[in-house]
C-alpha positions in Angstrom: 14.1 -3.6 -5.7 12.2 -1.4 -8.3 15.5 0.8 -8.8 17.7 -2.3 -9.4 15.2 -3.5 -12.3 15.1 0.1 -13.6 19.1 0.3 -13.5 19.4 -3.1 -15.1 16.9 -2.0 -18.0 19.0 1.1 -18.4 22.2 -0.7 -18.6 20.8 -3.3 -21.2 19.6 -0.3 -23.3 23.2 0.9 -23.2 24.7 -2.3 -24.1 22.8 -2.2 -27.3 24.0 1.2 -28.1 27.9 0.4 -27.8 29.9 2.1 -30.7 27.0 4.4 -31.7 27.0 8.2 -31.6 25.3 9.6 -28.6 24.2 13.1 -27.3 24.6 13.6 -23.8 22.9 16.6 -21.8 24.4 16.8 -18.4 23.0 18.9 -15.6 25.9 20.5 -13.9 23.6 22.3 -11.1 22.7 25.8 -10.8 21.1 25.8 -14.2 24.1 24.9 -16.0 23.5 22.3 -18.8 26.3 20.9 -21.0 25.4 19.2 -24.3 28.1 17.1 -25.9 28.2 14.4 -28.6 30.5 11.4 -28.2 30.8 7.5 -28.8 29.3 5.2 -26.3 32.4 3.0 -25.6 31.7 0.4 -23.1 29.3 -0.6 -20.3 30.3 -1.9 -16.9 28.3 -3.2 -14.0 27.8 0.4 -12.4 29.0 2.9 -15.0 29.3 3.3 -18.9 32.1 5.2 -20.6 31.5 7.9 -23.4 34.6 9.0 -25.7 34.7 12.7 -26.8 36.8 14.3 -29.2 37.3 18.1 -29.8 38.1 19.9 -32.8 41.8 19.5 -31.9 41.3 15.7 -32.0 42.1 15.3 -28.3 40.4 12.3 -27.0 38.8 12.3 -23.6 36.9 9.3 -22.0 34.1 10.3 -19.4 32.3 7.8 -17.5 28.7 8.2 -16.0 26.7 5.9 -13.7 23.2 4.5 -14.6 21.9 6.2 -11.5 22.9 9.4 -13.3 20.5 8.5 -16.2 17.7 7.2 -13.8 18.0 10.5 -11.8 17.8 12.5 -15.1 21.2 14.2 -14.1 22.2 12.8 -17.6 20.1 12.5 -20.6 21.3 10.3 -23.2 20.1 10.3 -26.9 21.3 8.1 -29.6 22.1 10.2 -32.6 20.8 9.5 -36.1 22.9 7.9 -38.7 24.8 10.5 -40.7 
């Protein structure tokens, strides 16, 4: 039950950040780390989605699970207002 409470807490924190710019640090395994910035778009019971744009204005939505955040596979940080 501890994990379930932790996941609910992570989800509530994510819901408060919808529409904000976030920085994601993703562990891709074998010492590969990817850092990207995007907009936290929405939250669902098991996942949240982030919208990324590149320099060519291509939009890509990526979903992550709250378990990824709990296990530190994905670290998320809200960017300061610009």
